[in-house]
N, C-alpha and C positions, 0 to 999 in steps of 0.2 A: 403231423408233428415231426420235427427234425431233432434227432438226438445225436450228440457228438460224444465220442469216447476217445481219450488219449491212449496211444498204444506204445508199448515197449515189447519187442520180440513177439508181436502178434497178440499180446494180452492187454487187457485194460490196466492202465497204470495211473500214476500220479499226474495231475495237471500242473505244469509249471510253465513259465514263459519260454523255456527252451525246448518244450515239447515240439517235435517236428513231424509227427504222423498221427492221423486220426482216422477212425471209422465214423462216417456219418450215415445214420440210418433214418429213413423216412418210414414212420409207422402210422397205421390207421388205428386210433384208439377205440373207435366204435366197433371195429371187427377184431381188435387185438391181433393185428397181423403186421408183418414187415412188408412194405411196399417196394422199397429199394434200399440198396446199401452200396457204399463205395468207400475206398480208402483214399485219403487225400493228404498231401503234404503242403503246408503253407509255403508261399514264396519266402525267401530269406528276408525280404523287407518287412514281413509280419512278425518275425521272431522278436519277442519282447513286447508284442502288442497283440496277443492272441484273442482277447475279448472282442476287439473291434473286427478282427478277421472272422471269428465265429459268428458274430452278428451279421456280417456281410454274407455269410453262407446260409443265413436264415435259420440258424440253430435256435431252438427253443429251450433245450435242456442239455446239460452236460452231466454225464455219469462218469465218475472217476474213482480210483482207489483212494485218492486224497486230493484235496484242493487247498492250497495255501491261502491264509487269510487275505493277503493283498489281491490275489487272483479272484477270490470270492467276491470281494468288493467290486472289482472291475467287471466281472460277469453280471452281477446284480445291477450295476449301473447301465449295462447294455441290455437289460431286461431278459437275461438268460438265467433260467432256474438251474439249480445244482442238486445232485445227489452224490455225496461222497461216502466213502466206506464200502464201495463196491468190491466184490471179490476179484482177485487177480486171475481172471478167467478169459476165455475167448469172448469177443464182442457179441457173437451170436448167443452164447449162453447167458450173458448179462442182460441182453435185450429180452430174451425169453423170460428171465426172472422178473424183469421190470413189468412186462406185459401180464405176467401171472400175479402181480401184486406182491412179489417176494422182496422187493426193495422198498425202503421207506419213501415217503412222499418227498418232493423237492424241498430243499432247505431255503427258506425265505428269511430266516432270522440271523444268518451268519454263523450259526452253530452247525457242527457237522451232523449230517443225517447218517444213520447207521443201517447196515443190512440186518434184517430180522433173522 
């Protein structure tokens, strides 16, 4: 499973169309472990169209501090699940919390998921 997290100053941040840096993590949900991780910057042509770019990166889930309603719709239309309300922490800490079950399940209703 590939998980993308928007970054600001190296910490998980709000996802908006002008977000220009992500950590993308490949995880094994069977073993609850991180397989690979990289930081990426979308080409300028993708700014304003992040949902298709994330789909092209084969992202299954976005974890963010906040996701605006229009972006939620775009992500859901691209079959990308969402967890919003993540702590403003390092991507590694947020992924560890997700793997431990400390973040809510992905949001499929359009309502914000919350950190427990």
